Each structure stands twice: as C-alpha cells, then as structure tokens.
N, C-alpha and C positions, 0 to 999 in steps of 0.2 A: 399427433403433436406438431405444432408449428415450430420451425427452426429459423431464428433470425440472427444473422451474422452482423455485428456492429464492428465495422472496419475503420481503424484509425489509419488514415493514409499517410501519416508522418511518424509512425512508431519506429523506434530503432534507427537504423541508418538509412532506410529507404521504405517506400510504401510496401505494405504486405498484401495489397489488394489482389494482384495477379496470383500470388501464392495461395491465397484463400480460395479464389475462383478455381484454380487448378485442383486443389484438394477436394473441393465439392464435386467437381466434374469427374474425378477419379473414384468417387464413392460408389460402391456397387449397389447400394440400396437407394431407391428413388425416395426422396424426402420432399416435403412441402416446406419451401424455404424462401427467405427474402434476404437481400443484402442492403444494409443501411451504411451510408458513408456520410455521417453528419459533418456539417460545416464547422462546428465548434463544440466545446465541451458542454455548454449550456444547451445547444441544439441536440446533443447526444441524449441527455437525460430527458429532455422534453419529448423527443420522438418515442422513447421507450414508454414513458408514462402515458402518452397519447394513445399508443397502440393498446396498452393494457386497459385503459379506461373504456375503449371502444370494443374490446374483446374480453369481457369479464369471465366468460365461461369456457374460454379456449386455453388448453395447456400450451404454454409457450416456453421454449428454451432459448435464451439469449446467449450468444457466443461473443465474448470480449476478445476481439482480434487485434492485438497490439501489446502494449506493456501494462504496467501497474496503473498508469493514469486512466487507460481505457477500462481496465477492470474496475477501478474506483467508480467511474461514471455509470457503468452498467449495474453494478451492485447498488449504487444510490438510486438508480431509476427503478429497479424492481422491488426495492424495500417496501413492504406493506402490501404486496400483491401475492396472495397465496397460490395463484395459478402460474407463477413465473419461476423458472430456475435459471441458474447461472453456470455457464461453461466458459473455458478459456482456450483460445488458440494463441499460444505465446509467441509474439513476434516483436517484443520490446527489447530494450537494451538491458533492463534489470531483471524483470520477471520474478520479483522477490517472493510474492505470496505463494506461488506454486512450488517453491523449493520445500515447503512444508511436506509435500507429498512425493514428488518424483522428479526425474530429470526433465530437461527442457523438451526433448524430442517426444516424450509421452504426451505432452500437452500441445503437440502440433499434428496429432493424428485425428482427423475428423471422424473416422469410423469408430475409434475408441471413445471419443467424446459423445457421439450419438448413442452408443450402447453403454455409456459409463454408469456408475452407481451414484445416486444422489445422497449427499450427506448434509445434515443441517449444521451450519456454522454461525458463529457470532459476527456481528458487525457493530462498529462504534458509531454512536451519534455524537457529533462534535459541533456544539451550538446547533445551527440549522443545517449542517452538512454531515457527511458520513465518511468513514474510513474502514476498509475491510482488513488491511494488513497492519498499518502502524500510523500513529500520530506521534511525531517527534519534533523536537525544538531545541533551541540553543544552537550549538555548533551545527546540528543537523538541518535546521531551517535556513541557516546561512548557506549550507551546501545546496539545499533544494532551490533556493533563489538563484544561486549561481548556475545550477544545472539548467534551469529554464532559459538562461541566456546562452550558455555554452552549446547546448544540444542543437541550436540553430545553425551552427557552423559545420559544414560537411566533413572536414578532416578530423576534427576533435569531438564531434557530436555523437559518436557511437559508444564503443566500450570504454574509451578514455574519458568520457564525459564526467563520470563520478569521481575518479581519482584526481582529476584536475580541479573539480569543484571543492573536494576535500582539502587540497593544498591551499586554495585561496582562502577557505574558511580557517585553516590552520594559522594563516597570517593575520586574519582580521576578526575572527568570531569566537575566541576562546572563553569569553565571559559574557553571559546574558543575565540581565536583571529580571527575575521573576520568582514567585513563591508557588510551590506545588503542594497540594493536599490530596492524599489518597484516602478515600472514605473518611474524610474529616481530619486525618492525621497530617500535621505539618511536616514535610520531609526535608526542608532546607531553610537556610537563613537569608534568602533573598537573591542569591546568585547561583548559577549552575554553569558547568561546561556544556553538558548535553543531557537530554532526558528522552527516553523512548517509551511510549505506551503502546503495547503490541498485542495483537491476536495471532499474527504470523510469527515467524522466527528470524527473518532476514530483512535487512534494509541495504540499499546501495549496491545490490548485485552480489555482494560477497560477505557482508558483515552479519555474523550470527548474533544479533543483539539480544534475542530472547530465547535461549536454548531450551527453557523449560515450558515454553508456551503450549497450551492446548487451545485450539481455536474453536472449541465447542463447549467450554466449561462455564461460560458466563463471566469469567474473570479476566481483567486486564493485567498484563505483565508490565509493571512499572519499574524501569531501571534508570536511576538518576546518577549521573557522574558529577561530583562536586568540582569546582574550579581547580585546575592543575596547571603546572608550568608546561610550556611547549616541549621541553626535554622529557619530562615525565610522561606526557601524553604519547610522545613518539615511542618511548620504551614500553608502554602498556598497550599500544594499539594492536599488536599482533594477537594478544589474548582476547581482545574485544572482537577481532575479526574471526577467530576460530571458535568463539563461543565458550571459552573456558574462564571468562572473567568473573562469573558469579561465585566460583569456588576457589579463586586464586587469592592467596593471602596478600599478594602485592596490591590488590584493589581494596583491601579492607578499610583503609582510611578514606577512600574516595567514592565509594559506591553506596547507594541506598536502594534496596530492592524490596518491592512489595507486590502483593496481588490485591486488586481492588475492583469493585463494581463501578465506582465513579471517581474521576480525578478532576479536580478544579485547579486551574492555573491562573494566577493573577500576575499580569505583566504590565508594562508601562506603555507609553505612547509608541506606536510603531511595532509593537510585539506581534510575532506571527508564529504559527505552527505549520508543519508540513503534513498534509493528509495524503498518504500514499504518493507523495511527491508533488501534490497540489497545495498551493499556499493559501492559508486562511489567516487574516489579520484580526486582532481584537485584544482589548485590554483585559478581558476576562473570558477564558475558554473553559467550557464544561464538557467533559468527555464521559459518556455513559455507555456501558456495554449492553447490547440487545442480544440476549442469549438465543442462539440457534434460530435466528430470524431470517436466514438466507438458505435456500436449497442450492448447494454447490455440487457440481458434477465432477467426480473423480474418475478419470479414464481407466 
C-alpha cells in the first residue's frame, strides 16, 4: 500500500510539517510514502485526483494532516476512487469530525493509523462540492466567514478563533433569510437563526450539534433553530454546546429536527453555507448524502 501524507502547513497555530515528518521517521515499520504540501485548497484536490488517475490499480491511503478543512479537501479528492482510503493526523484547531470516534491524541499516532481499521462512512455532495462532517449556515456561516479572517492573526488565530467568531456573529448574524426543505418537507417560514446538516456530531471544536448522528446510515441529521432573541440564545447556548438540545423542553418552540437523504436550501443574493468550515455561496444549495462512499481509517 502507498501512504501519502497531505500536509496543511498552516493548520492550527503553526505548521505541522515537522511533527508529521518526525512521526513518520519514528515509525518502526518501513512504509512506501510521499509527502504532499499543496500550495492551495484547489491544488490539494487536484494533486490527489491526478495521483489516483495515474495509479488506478494501486491501493493508496491518504492522510489528512491538519484540521477539518484539510480533511474536507482530502475526502473530496478521493471520492469516487475505490482504491483510495482516508486517514487523519489531527493538527488543526477544531478537529471536529474525529470527535465522533476518539480523543485527539489517538489521531496523532502514525503507527495506529497505518494499522487502523477501515470503516465505510457517508459524505455529502453539496452542489458540486463535498462535506464529510457538516454543512451549516445562518449564524454558523457568519461564524465560518469570520474565522477565515481571524485565523490569520497569530495571537487570536488558534483555540480562541471560534469563540471570537461566535461573538461577532452574535452581534451581526442572528437572522438569515432562507427556506429549508428536508426530503421535500418545508421546515421553516423563510428565516432561521442557524441550521446544521451533519454526518458528524460536532462543529466549532466543542459544539455537539448532532448528538444522534450516525456517520454511515445514509441519513443527514438536520437541526434547524428558528430566530431567537440574543438573550434567549445566550440562555440556551450551553445545551446546544453539550448536545442536550434535542431532548430539552426549553428548545421545543425553537427547534426543528429531521433525518433526511436530501436537503434543499433556497437563499437570496449573497447566501452562503459552510462546508466543514469552507464557504460555498449560492442562491440554491442542494445537499445529498452519499451512503458509505468513503473508506475511513479508525486507529
């Protein structure tokens, strides 16, 4: 098997390249490997697809070395190639998807990844792009846009990045105009506070948005929060953080929860969604789940 490490040199607070190189050097087993350090997200996906096109008969394991954005790009690159599998070396600031399985350190162990167990998991196609963890919008897409700016600053661009972005969104992004349909059912009246469509369980590093999610059942977890006041949002936020919001009577008036194979979002000019933290703009967004389309390595 060929092992290819896709290294995001700007994930988290600093480059993880040296840490990845050290981890490979300390591996007791000799492996056939390469290191890719793409210049951009587009280059990332292109390199993966180019390699798989030119090596159709070779078993290849790609390691997403970085955060959820790197994972998104590697998953997008290998989709549709049966000879490719996906592993994670978690060096990002959020690392949301892997919280479905285990703690952070487990996903920093090269040896355990090399000898890990492959599990087939779902991936979402979102128009012509993909998301493996979550597609979210409303307050969340305002947060994601802010994070893409804040993370560039060295002092606040690490673990404080998400809380600062949430605070900014709390001031400016509490109501978003859009209509959401889950398998044809209209879920709202044209406005939302936020909505998360998930295969994973976490967003933003600590928010357990989809506690009932199964990432291999072919179904999307759709959690829509209706517009609420800032005071009410602040009072309810802790339940959304710890994942008890779906069963909490305090949310009854504000939450719409469904499982669906397809979600259609109709937004206006400038509407956008966040795909594992990456922004996609469009007035109509179609999210379709691709059941067990990715071979994911669990250490």
